[in-house]
N, C-alpha and C positions, 0 to 999 in steps of 0.2 A: 504493500500499499504506499509506503514511503516513496517507492520509485514513481509510482503513478502520480503521487502529489507533487513530487519535483518536476515531472514532465508537464503537469498542468501550469504550475507557477512559471516555468520556463516559456511556454508558448502564450501565456496569458496577456502580456503587453502587446502581442499581434493582433489580439481581438478587443483589447481596451481603446478607449477614445485617442484617436490620432494613430492607431496602428493601421497596418495594411488591410486587416480584414475586420476593423472596427464596425462594419455594416452587419457582421454576424455575431455581435456582442451577446444579444439576447440568447442566441443559440449556444454559444459557448458556456454561458452563464447557467442555463439549464442543464446542460451535461454535468457541469461542475457540481452544483448543488444537488444534482441526483446522485453523485458518487461520494461527496462529502458534506457533512453538516456544515452550513455557513457559520463563520467565527466572528461575523459583524454583529454589532449591538447597536441599539438606538443610543443617541448622544444625550437626548433629554425627553423628560416625561417618563411615564410609568412604563415599564416593560417586564417581561418574564425571561428568567434565564432557564431554558430548557432545551435538551438537544432533540426533543421529539417536535419536529416541525411538521407542516402540512404534507411534505413529501414522504417523511417517514410514516405518517399515518396512512397515506395512500398506498405505499409499499406494503403494510401490514394488511391492509384490505385485499390486495392482490394475493398475498400468502394465504389469507383465510379463504378465498376463492378457489385455490388450487384442488382441494379434494373434489369439489363438485365439478371442475373443468376436467380433470383427469379421468374421473369416473364417466363423465359424458363422453370422452373420447372412446373409453371402452365400451360403452352402451351403443355409440353409433355402430361400431364394428360388430357388436352383439347382434344387434337388430338386423343388420345386414346379412349375416350368415345365418341368423334363425329364419329370415324370410326365404333364404335359398335352401334351407333344410340341412346345413353343414355346421351348425354351431356345436354340435356335440363332438365332431371330428377335427375341429380347428383349435390350434392352440391358444393360450392367453396372449401370447405376443403377437400372433398373426391378427388376432381380433383387435388388440390395443393398436397396432401399427396402422391398420385400415382406418381405424376412427381418427388416429393422429394426422394422417394424410388428408383426411377428410376435412378436419377442423382447422388445422394450422393455417391454410389459405385465407380463412375468414379472419383469424387474427391479425394476420399479416394486413389485409386490406383495411380493417378498421383502424390500425394504428397508422399506417401509411396516410390514409385520408385525414383522420382526426389530428394527427400531430402535425400533418402537412399544413393544414389550415391554422392551427394554433401558432406553429412557428412563423407562418406568414404574416398573422395579425400582430404578432409581438414585435416582429421586425418593423411592420409598418407603424406600430405605435411607439416604438423605442422602448418597450417595457420588458420586463422579465417574462419568460415562459411560464404559463401556468400549468400546474401539475395535476389538475383534476382530471384529464383524460387518461392518465395511468389505470385508474380504475374503469372509467366509462369504455376504454377501448378493449378490455377483456371481458367486461360485462356484456357488451353488445352481442358478439358471436355465441354467447351462452344463452342467449333468450330468443335465439330464432332457430327454425327448422334446419336440418343438416342440409337439405336441398334448396336452401335460399340461394339463388344466383349471387354470385360476387358482385356483379354491377349494380344490383339493386341494394345490397348491403352497403356498397360504396356511396350510393346515392342518398340512402337514409342516414348514414353517418354523417355526411356534409350537411344534409338538411337539419340534424339535430345540433351539431356543433354551432352552425351559423346562427340559426333562428332560435334555438332553446337556450344558448349559452353566450356566444360572443356578442349578440346583439343586446344582451343585458348587462353586458360589462366583464363577462369572463367568469372563472372560478370564483365561487362564493357569491355570485350576484344573480345566479339562475333562480328562476321560481319553481320550474319543473325539472324533475328527474331527466336528464340528458338521454341516457339509455332508453328509458321508457317513451320519450318522444319520438325517438327512433323507431321503437317497435309500433308504436301507434301510426307513424308515417307509412310503415311497411303494411300495417294491417288494413289501412283505409285507401291507400294508393294501388296496393298490389295484394288483394285479398286471396288470390288463388295460390300465392307463394306462402301464405301464412295460415291456410287452413285447408281441410280435405285430407284425403288418404294418401295421396301421393308425396307430399313434401316432407314427412316426418321419418321415414326410412329411406337410406340411400341402398338402391338394388343393384346398381351397375357393378361392373368389375374394372373400373376406369384405371385403378391402380395395379392391375394385374394380379389381384389377390383374390382368390375365390371365384370359381367358375359355375355355370349353371343358371338356368332360368328361374325366374320367379315361380313358385308352385302355386297351383290352383287354390282358390280361398284366400290368397293373400290379402291382408288389408293393412295399411299404415296408419289407421286413425288413432288418435290419442285416446286413453281411457275415458276423459271427460267428452271427447267428441263422440265416441261410442254411445255414452249415456244420453247425451243431448239428442241424438236422433233415434233413440230407442222408441219403441210402441209400448204402450201399458204403463204400468206405474213402477215396475222394476226393470233394471237392465243387467244383462250379463256382460262383464268385461272380458275380453279374450286378447290373447296375444297376436302376432303377425300372421301365425298359422291357424288361428281360430280356437286355439285351446284356451280354457278358462285360466284366467290371471286372479291371482289372490291379493289381499292388501300388502302381504309381504313382498310380493313383486314391485309394488309401488314404492314400499319404504326403502327397499335396496336400491331400486332405480331401474329394473330391467324391463321397463316399458317405452313405448315410442313417446316422444316429446321434444321439447326444445333442449339443445344439446347440454345445458347446464343445469336443468331445472328437475331432472327425473329423480335423483337419489336424496331421500330425506336424511339418510345417514350421513352422506358427504356434506350435505348442507348444514347439518348439526354441528360437524366438525368445525367448519368455518365460523359458525355462530359462537361455539365455545371460546374460540381464539378472539373474537371481536368482544366477548362479553369479559373475558378475563383481562384484556388489555384496555377495557372501559372505551373503546372507540365507539361501539353502538350501545344504544339505550336498551336496558333490559325491560323497561317499561313499556316501550313501544312493541317490542316482540311479544312480551307476555300478552298484552292487552289485544294484539291482532289475533293470536292463536285463540285466546279465550273467548272473545267476541265472535271470531269465525265458528268454533265449535258450538257456543250457544244457539247463534242464528241458525245453523244447520240443524241443531237438535230441535229447535222450535219447528222448523219446516218438516222434520220428521214425524213429530206427534201431530202436525196440522191435518194430516191424511189427505193431502192433494194428490190428485191424478197426474203427477209429474215425476218422471223417473229421476231427474236431478233433486228434487225436493225430497225424495225418498232415499237419496244416496246418504248412507251412514256418515256421521259428522266426521269420523276419522278418516273416511275416504277423502272428503273434501280437503282437509289439512294435509294430505299427502299426495294429491293428485295436482297436476297442472303446475302453475307458478305460484301457488299460495306460500309454500314454505321459502322458496328462493326470494320471493318479493317481500315478504315479511322480515327476513334476515338482511338481505343485501341491499334492497333499494328504497323500503320504508324508512328504514333508519338512517338513510342520508342526513346528515347534520344540517347540510345546507337547505334542504327543501321540505324538512319536516318541523313539527312544533318545537320550539326551544324551551318553553316554561315546563317545569316539572309535571304540573297538573294538565297542562296542555298536551303533553306526550301520552298520558292516559286516554284523554278524549280522542286525539288524533289516531291512535291504534284501534281504539274501539270502533271508531267509525270506519276505518279500512276494512276490519275484519268483517263488520256488519254489511257494508256495502258490497265487497266481494262475493259474498254468498247470495245476496239479494239479486245481484246482477246475474250470477250463474243460474239461478233458479228461474227467474222472471224473463229472461232473454235467451231463449232456446238456440237463437242464431248466433249467440255469442257465449259459448260455455265457460271460456276463461275470463272471469272478471276481477282478477287481482291488478291487472294494468290500469284499466279505467278507474278502479277504486283509489289506487295511490296517486294518480294524476288528478283526480278530482280532490282529494285531501291535500296534495301539494298546494293546490290554489287556495284553499281555505285555511291552511296552516297559519298564515299571518293573522287571519282574524280571530283563530281560536287563541293565539297567544295575546292578541290584543284585549280580548274581553277577559281573559284570566287575569292580565296585568291590571285592567280597570276594576275588576272585582277586588283584588288586593288592595289597590288604593282606596277605594271606597271604604273598605273594612278598617284600614288604618285611620281614615278620616274620621270615622264613626267612634273608633276608640279614643282618639285625640280629643274629641269633643266631650266625651264621657269623663275623661280624665280631668278635664278643665272644670 
């Protein structure tokens, strides 16, 4: 590390004001502060001495996402080989490698497009490069189907970074979660690439791994998608070959779905890290899961002739993007409520709205995205009324004391 530090110190004057490459000063600063904690402190006013800056926090979130991402890669390969009937004769490494090659291009595209825009904006403004896209760039590929075309993903990334982030002033100023805006753009602009049977499981042998045609009876629908189109009051969830799936398949993550959203266990590992490091709010997470479970349970006992309403509450928490959204996106400190009471209200409303959207809108069985985006918009109002209530209560106590 000393050698790297010495190298950066040696070339730093070239990128500093007056140097030959001063026009790329913000780019150099971005890489330097990514590798090393800045040693500069404010000269006046109050400041906090802490080595954990925003870049370090973002890196910790990326680490927390790794279990879900790595399992998602494995599941992509597993669903592929399951669909062609070869999952039992294919090794773990072949399955994982297939998924790795399918997912890696998406990660590369989102980072190239997103960071390219952020670098360009930083150079144009003469400001430091914002680090928020470190997390957004890896979440984006995890919340889309494996067969989402790269050019569409690039377009959604550019739209989200420009219109949901930079136009508001960059990292820390955005109202809505950037990754969810990208997903909303994809869903409403290219619905055929975000729904249906064909987009959730990659069935080709583009990478030269795995041969054979798709077997008869193949379906790539997600479990929530299967429930939404079911007839009658109950639905049977099946895998790609039509065999019955259990709740444990959903908990483990061996079901069709967005790349990083299928495994509750992998998501839980990331949640533990975020909670131990106090990066994410346990109040938001707990209130979302509790509210979602209670709302689903109330629909269960309501006796509606609706298969989604009759889906057990624990299925609702395990399927789709509910767990992933509750852990990694609803807890975003920029777009969520910031008051302690507000966090409870914010989480309760997200869990409630997610289940209500799933049950009452059969054309859109996944309600987590819309629920979080809606509450992103209401979070400032929640905090405002919580603060005003506290101010009013203190004013009343002050009058009583007088």
